[in-house]
N, CA, C and O atoms as a DFTB+ gen file, in Angstrom:
260 C
 N C O
     1  1     -26.083     -13.847     -13.175
     2  2     -25.578     -13.469     -14.842
     3  2     -24.819     -11.980     -14.640
     4  3     -23.958     -11.651     -15.456
     5  1     -25.161     -11.119     -13.556
     6  2     -24.678      -9.850     -13.508
     7  2     -23.169     -10.123     -12.622
     8  3     -22.156      -9.430     -12.706
     9  1     -23.316     -11.006     -12.004
    10  2     -22.087     -11.510     -11.093
    11  2     -20.692     -11.979     -11.984
    12  3     -19.510     -11.665     -11.841
    13  1     -21.271     -12.732     -12.809
    14  2     -20.279     -13.468     -13.680
    15  2     -19.865     -12.172     -14.696
    16  3     -18.669     -12.005     -14.935
    17  1     -20.784     -11.334     -15.241
    18  2     -20.167     -10.284     -15.788
    19  2     -19.256      -9.201     -15.070
    20  3     -18.408      -8.586     -15.717
    21  1     -19.425      -9.017     -13.918
    22  2     -18.587      -8.230     -13.180
    23  2     -17.459      -9.015     -12.814
    24  3     -16.376      -8.430     -12.857
    25  1     -17.467     -10.170     -12.476
    26  2     -16.136     -11.291     -12.550
    27  2     -15.214     -11.126     -13.766
    28  3     -13.988     -11.054     -13.694
    29  1     -15.955     -11.072     -14.906
    30  2     -15.310     -11.243     -16.169
    31  2     -14.611      -9.963     -16.259
    32  3     -13.416      -9.860     -16.540
    33  1     -15.605      -8.744     -15.947
    34  2     -14.668      -7.509     -16.408
    35  2     -13.500      -7.343     -15.369
    36  3     -12.410      -6.986     -15.816
    37  1     -13.623      -7.552     -14.129
    38  2     -12.455      -7.550     -12.986
    39  2     -11.244      -8.528     -13.672
    40  3     -10.115      -8.083     -13.881
    41  1     -11.532      -9.543     -13.905
    42  2     -10.256     -10.531     -14.528
    43  2      -9.909      -9.603     -15.842
    44  3      -8.696      -9.517     -16.032
    45  1     -10.601      -8.999     -16.642
    46  2     -10.089      -8.521     -17.710
    47  2      -9.321      -7.277     -17.359
    48  3      -8.346      -6.984     -18.050
    49  1      -9.713      -6.442     -16.239
    50  2      -8.873      -5.477     -15.840
    51  2      -7.605      -5.896     -15.234
    52  3      -6.628      -5.160     -15.373
    53  1      -7.512      -6.942     -14.607
    54  2      -6.259      -7.371     -14.170
    55  2      -5.376      -8.268     -14.925
    56  3      -4.300      -8.731     -14.547
    57  1      -5.966      -8.446     -16.023
    58  2      -5.516      -9.639     -16.925
    59  2      -3.767      -9.128     -17.490
    60  3      -2.890      -9.932     -17.805
    61  1      -3.647      -7.841     -17.490
    62  2      -2.313      -7.653     -18.171
    63  2      -1.615      -6.680     -17.016
    64  3      -2.205      -6.116     -16.095
    65  1      -0.371      -6.646     -17.285
    66  2       0.649      -5.847     -16.288
    67  2       0.263      -4.565     -16.754
    68  3       0.029      -3.830     -15.794
    69  1       0.110      -4.029     -17.805
    70  2      -0.188      -2.802     -18.033
    71  2      -1.537      -2.066     -17.373
    72  3      -1.608      -0.906     -16.968
    73  1      -2.532      -3.031     -17.385
    74  2      -3.766      -2.639     -16.683
    75  2      -3.509      -2.667     -15.166
    76  3      -3.925      -1.785     -14.415
    77  1      -2.765      -3.783     -14.744
    78  2      -2.657      -3.667     -13.137
    79  2      -1.692      -2.298     -12.864
    80  3      -1.923      -1.620     -11.863
    81  1      -0.802      -1.990     -13.626
    82  2       0.074      -0.972     -13.238
    83  2      -0.857       0.522     -13.442
    84  3      -0.570       1.570     -12.863
    85  1      -1.725       0.394     -14.153
    86  2      -2.240       1.683     -14.337
    87  2      -3.318       1.842     -13.312
    88  3      -3.739       2.967     -13.045
    89  1      -3.904       0.498     -12.573
    90  2      -4.669       0.468     -11.481
    91  2      -3.993       0.949     -10.244
    92  3      -4.528       1.723      -9.449
    93  1      -2.886       0.496     -10.124
    94  2      -1.837       0.787      -9.168
    95  2      -1.704       2.151      -9.103
    96  3      -1.830       2.688      -8.003
    97  1      -1.428       2.939     -10.269
    98  2      -1.304       4.286     -10.136
    99  2      -2.609       5.156     -10.037
   100  3      -2.548       6.291      -9.566
   101  1      -3.851       4.590     -10.507
   102  2      -4.835       5.287     -10.056
   103  2      -5.302       5.131      -8.620
   104  3      -5.982       6.029      -8.124
   105  1      -4.965       3.991      -7.879
   106  2      -5.204       3.799      -6.508
   107  2      -4.208       4.261      -5.522
   108  3      -4.219       4.023      -4.314
   109  1      -3.195       5.070      -6.304
   110  2      -2.035       5.621      -5.577
   111  2      -1.172       4.536      -4.642
   112  3      -0.677       4.755      -3.536
   113  1      -1.148       3.486      -5.305
   114  2      -0.380       2.325      -4.732
   115  2       0.852       2.194      -5.192
   116  3       1.507       1.247      -4.756
   117  1       1.393       3.001      -6.064
   118  2       2.699       3.049      -6.801
   119  2       3.961       2.879      -5.679
   120  3       4.811       1.989      -5.666
   121  1       3.832       3.854      -4.878
   122  2       5.054       4.090      -4.057
   123  2       4.918       2.785      -2.702
   124  3       5.958       2.367      -2.191
   125  1       3.771       2.339      -2.318
   126  2       3.737       1.484      -1.234
   127  2       3.534       0.041      -2.028
   128  3       2.514      -0.360      -2.588
   129  1       4.811      -0.609      -1.903
   130  2       4.872      -1.910      -2.593
   131  2       4.923      -3.026      -1.715
   132  3       4.832      -4.139      -2.233
   133  1       5.070      -2.926      -0.314
   134  2       4.997      -3.626       0.685
   135  2       3.668      -3.825       1.591
   136  3       3.089      -2.831       2.028
   137  1       3.278      -4.912       1.817
   138  2       2.054      -5.127       2.472
   139  2       2.154      -5.707       3.995
   140  3       2.949      -6.641       4.096
   141  1       1.585      -5.376       5.026
   142  2       1.649      -6.037       6.150
   143  2       1.458      -7.623       5.988
   144  3       0.859      -8.034       4.994
   145  1       1.861      -8.354       6.765
   146  2       1.802      -9.592       6.896
   147  2       0.243     -10.232       6.450
   148  3      -0.062     -10.950       5.497
   149  1      -0.637      -9.624       7.613
   150  2      -1.855     -10.240       7.429
   151  2      -2.715      -9.958       6.057
   152  3      -3.552     -10.695       5.536
   153  1      -2.255      -8.672       5.635
   154  2      -3.084      -8.212       4.492
   155  2      -2.311      -8.966       3.560
   156  3      -3.111      -9.485       2.781
   157  1      -1.103      -9.286       3.254
   158  2      -0.688     -10.146       2.330
   159  2      -1.207     -11.519       2.313
   160  3      -1.424     -12.111       1.256
   161  1      -1.412     -12.045       3.499
   162  2      -2.098     -13.438       3.634
   163  2      -3.597     -13.241       2.956
   164  3      -4.082     -14.146       2.275
   165  1      -4.192     -12.182       3.153
   166  2      -5.497     -12.050       2.791
   167  2      -5.308     -11.783       0.934
   168  3      -6.158     -12.273       0.190
   169  1      -4.548     -11.264       0.560
   170  2      -4.318     -10.988      -0.829
   171  2      -3.932     -12.378      -1.422
   172  3      -4.264     -12.526      -2.598
   173  1      -3.438     -13.186      -0.962
   174  2      -2.979     -14.520      -1.305
   175  2      -4.078     -15.306      -1.298
   176  3      -4.387     -15.870      -2.348
   177  1      -4.813     -15.476      -0.203
   178  2      -6.393     -16.244      -0.184
   179  2      -7.259     -15.683      -1.246
   180  3      -7.869     -16.423      -2.018
   181  1      -7.325     -14.412      -1.302
   182  2      -8.286     -13.986      -2.206
   183  2      -7.841     -14.266      -3.851
   184  3      -8.710     -14.296      -4.722
   185  1      -6.544     -14.442      -4.131
   186  2      -6.011     -14.672      -5.535
   187  2      -6.368     -16.125      -5.596
   188  3      -6.919     -16.548      -6.613
   189  1      -6.068     -17.032      -4.463
   190  2      -6.298     -18.522      -4.774
   191  2      -7.790     -18.602      -4.810
   192  3      -8.234     -19.430      -5.605
   193  1      -8.536     -18.009      -4.212
   194  2     -10.126     -18.090      -4.532
   195  2     -10.744     -17.691      -5.978
   196  3     -11.632     -18.306      -6.568
   197  1     -10.047     -16.481      -6.427
   198  2     -10.414     -16.169      -7.768
   199  2      -9.980     -17.226      -8.556
   200  3     -10.796     -17.550      -9.419
   201  1      -8.952     -17.864      -8.528
   202  2      -8.284     -18.764      -9.303
   203  2      -9.458     -19.822      -9.472
   204  3     -10.080     -20.081     -10.502
   205  1      -9.609     -20.379      -8.185
   206  2     -10.902     -21.638      -7.926
   207  2     -12.168     -21.315      -8.777
   208  3     -12.690     -22.101      -9.567
   209  1     -12.665     -19.811      -8.455
   210  2     -13.938     -19.571      -9.275
   211  2     -13.771     -19.665     -10.632
   212  3     -14.591     -20.185     -11.389
   213  1     -12.555     -19.094     -11.010
   214  2     -12.262     -19.156     -12.543
   215  2     -12.444     -20.553     -13.019
   216  3     -13.243     -20.894     -13.891
   217  1     -11.674     -21.291     -12.402
   218  2     -11.812     -22.877     -12.702
   219  2     -12.933     -23.445     -12.866
   220  3     -13.217     -24.243     -13.759
   221  1     -13.815     -22.944     -11.760
   222  2     -15.027     -23.676     -11.799
   223  2     -16.113     -23.245     -12.878
   224  3     -16.988     -23.980     -13.337
   225  1     -15.852     -21.709     -13.241
   226  2     -16.977     -21.265     -14.430
   227  2     -16.247     -21.879     -15.694
   228  3     -16.912     -22.117     -16.702
   229  1     -15.011     -22.114     -15.658
   230  2     -14.448     -22.730     -17.117
   231  2     -14.932     -24.205     -17.153
   232  3     -15.163     -24.773     -18.221
   233  1     -15.082     -24.825     -15.897
   234  2     -15.733     -26.317     -16.046
   235  2     -17.182     -26.262     -16.292
   236  3     -17.781     -27.114     -16.948
   237  1     -17.729     -25.229     -15.744
   238  2     -19.381     -25.289     -16.029
   239  2     -19.360     -24.583     -17.533
   240  3     -20.210     -25.162     -18.210
   241  1     -18.861     -23.797     -18.115
   242  2     -18.890     -23.370     -19.332
   243  2     -17.817     -23.570     -20.351
   244  3     -17.347     -22.567     -20.888
   245  1     -17.386     -24.733     -20.670
   246  2     -16.227     -24.879     -21.597
   247  2     -16.605     -24.283     -22.746
   248  3     -17.724     -24.283     -23.258
   249  1     -15.377     -23.657     -23.210
   250  2     -15.291     -23.054     -24.509
   251  2     -15.505     -23.614     -25.684
   252  3     -14.693     -24.528     -25.828
   253  1     -16.320     -23.490     -26.742
   254  2     -16.379     -24.247     -27.888
   255  2     -15.772     -23.583     -29.033
   256  3     -15.926     -22.389     -29.292
   257  1     -15.015     -24.480     -29.766
   258  2     -14.467     -23.816     -30.984
   259  2     -15.367     -23.180     -32.183
   260  3     -14.821     -22.651     -33.151
């Protein structure tokens, strides 16, 4: 349950461009917009895995009106 709460909190944190911009600024990533190829590939893989997990959670817990 704690993992789901953390996953949800992380998804909410990165859900809007404004939040992502603030996070990049906090992490001092504003100036560095390019990633080395291996790091970029890892980021893409992590994003795909996050999307798969979100879909799995949505399938397990369908929202009820």
